C-alpha positions, 0 to 999 in steps of 0.5 A: 484491538489486541494486535494493533500495537504489534502491527504499528511496531512492524511499521516502526521497524522501517523508521529512519535512523538518526544517522540519516541526518548526518549528511545533506544540508540542514532543512529549514526547521533545523535552522530555527524556522520551526513554527509553533504547533496548533496547541494553544494557538489560533488556527490559520485562517483564509490560507490556501494549502496544496496537497500532492496526493499519492493514490489516484484511486482516492483522488475523488475522495480527497476532492470531496474532503477539500470541499467539506474543509472549505465549508467548515473552516474557510480555508482552501485545500487544493488537491493534486494527484500524481499518476500511478508510479509518477509521484517522485517525478511529479513532486520533483517537478513541483517543488521548485515552482510557486505551486509546490505542495505544502503537504506531500508524502514520502515512502519511509526511509528511502523517501526521507533520504530524498526529501529531508531538506523539505521535511518540517519537524512535526513533533509539536503538531497535534496530529503527531501528539495523537499518534498512538505509537510515536515510534511509527513516525519517520524520525531523526534526532528525536524529531518527527518528519513523517506521520503515518496516516493509515494502516492498510493490508493486502492479499488475495481478494475473493468473491465468496459467492463464486467460491461457495458455488464451487464447493457445491459442485458435484464433480469437483476434484478437491474436498475443501468445504471452507476457505479456512482449509486453504492455508498453503500454496499447494492447497491454493493451487489445487483449488484454483486449478480445479476451479479453472477446469470448472470455469464454465459451470461457475460462470467465470472467464477465469479464476484470477483477474488479468495480471496487469503488466502494462508498463507503469501499472505493474506495481502489484507484482513488482512491489506488493507481491515481491514484498513477500519473498524479499521480506523472508530473505531479509528476515532469514539474514537478520537484515536491519532495514535501516542499514546497509544490508538492504543493498544486497539481494539474492532473490533467494525465494524467487522460485516461490514468487514464480509459483504464485505468479504462474498460478495467476498467469495460467488461471486467468481471464486472459491469455498470458501473452495478452497482458502487456496492455492491461491495467489494474482498473481493468482487473478490478472491473473484471472482479466487480462484474463477476468475470473472475473469482479472485484478484490480488489487491488491498484494502483500498480497492473497495471503492474501485470495486463498488464504483464499477457500473454493473458491479455484481459483488455484494459486500457480504461476499467480499473476503481476503486471504494471504498470498501463499507461494510455498514458503516454509511455515506459511500455514501461519501466514497472515495478510501483508499489513503496514503502511507505505506512505507518511505525511510531511509538511514542506519546510520551505513553505510560508509559516502560515501555510505550514500552520494551515497544513497542521490544522488541516491534518488535525481536522481530517483525523479529529473532526466528526466530518474528517473522521467520517471521510477517513473511515467511510470514504477513504477506508483507512484504519487510522493510527490515531487515538482520536478514533473510537472503537466504533469509528473503524472502517465498515467497508468489507476489505477493511473489515477483512484486514481487521479480522486478520489482525485479530487472528491468534497465532497468525504472523502478519507480513510487514511492508518491507518494500519501502526499502526497495532501491528505486522506481527504476528497479521496479520498472526493470522487474516489471519489464522482465516479468512481461517478457516472461509472461509473453514467453520471450524470456525464461525465469532465469532471466527474471531472476538475474534481472532482479539481482542486477538491477537491485545491485545497480540501483542500490549502489546509487543510494 
């Protein structure tokens, strides 16, 4: 597709720079322990590979993949999945045990800085050789240590059947006849507030699904939503995402963040004071059951929607739009598209395990069985040349990402949240957001908490 390479280049913008390898002890593959790639070699046989998965929503799919891989190759893949927002802790706990993963994931520059001692050079692997844009890998000194495995996108998912029902109302306060006309915060606000006023007629409890603010499950706001204003601040100041400039944050567009956050809170299925116990799965269930018209989430969420018992949202009514918050020029804004996670192979693993890990990754992204799982079960838009134009995800949310990637004169927002300083920062942010939602703190407190936590956590890097 014509925009694909541009998106991959956005991912490459957060690749690690050579300087990161100047500190810390050398990892094993830099000490001469690099294993030969699978090119021209016999694949490892009867080897068990452990994989620590980052995405809880994909756990059942990876288990299915493991069974298929065992059937086709005889090798055993053990998939373990970390709970939401516990990946780093889980990885740390397992790395020093006999059950350490052979395949694990890092989230770009921050992740590589933490785990470079365990990252095997993968430049000789088939999975790297088939990466469309080699610069998209997390690299240092000409060696690739992390391979991006999917391009994903997120925004506001909406049920077009409910939207069309709103457009058919006789006494509505807006003149919109198409969602294509809604391309700014002010227009979105007008639409949402009038839909909320007509919620009973539309058969919904609220326009937006409940804003999940339970501790540990607030990532949609502390990571994905925050990405938009923080990316704009970095862009305004020409901040190099691999440099020291990311250690300073003014949260200059915090009021814009507040615009959309308030819109979510005030036009929801649930009173804002009751959101501290809500989790994302419950929000997605509300959307799937038709209790609301909109929910913020990404292309990975179709499996959550479609698997809800009693789901009423058909594929043809699934749509996605950008997250508008009143930023200048947002009428040309697209979805947030990029990748957060990169696959790594444990340099401390046995040579045969490393080879088996390379074999598995290439099987997953090149075999007919593997590619079918990637496209139709995981819903990934894969960045490898092993996929043809007909081997793209068919689920509705991935199709929406592809549709927005192909739009002319639309500026995709890259994923800058890979440089957020720590999980502690996100936890602090989430706690402040909950206090704000419940009315015990004002927005000035949220702004100050974001700034101070960012400064504190960045100083430890």
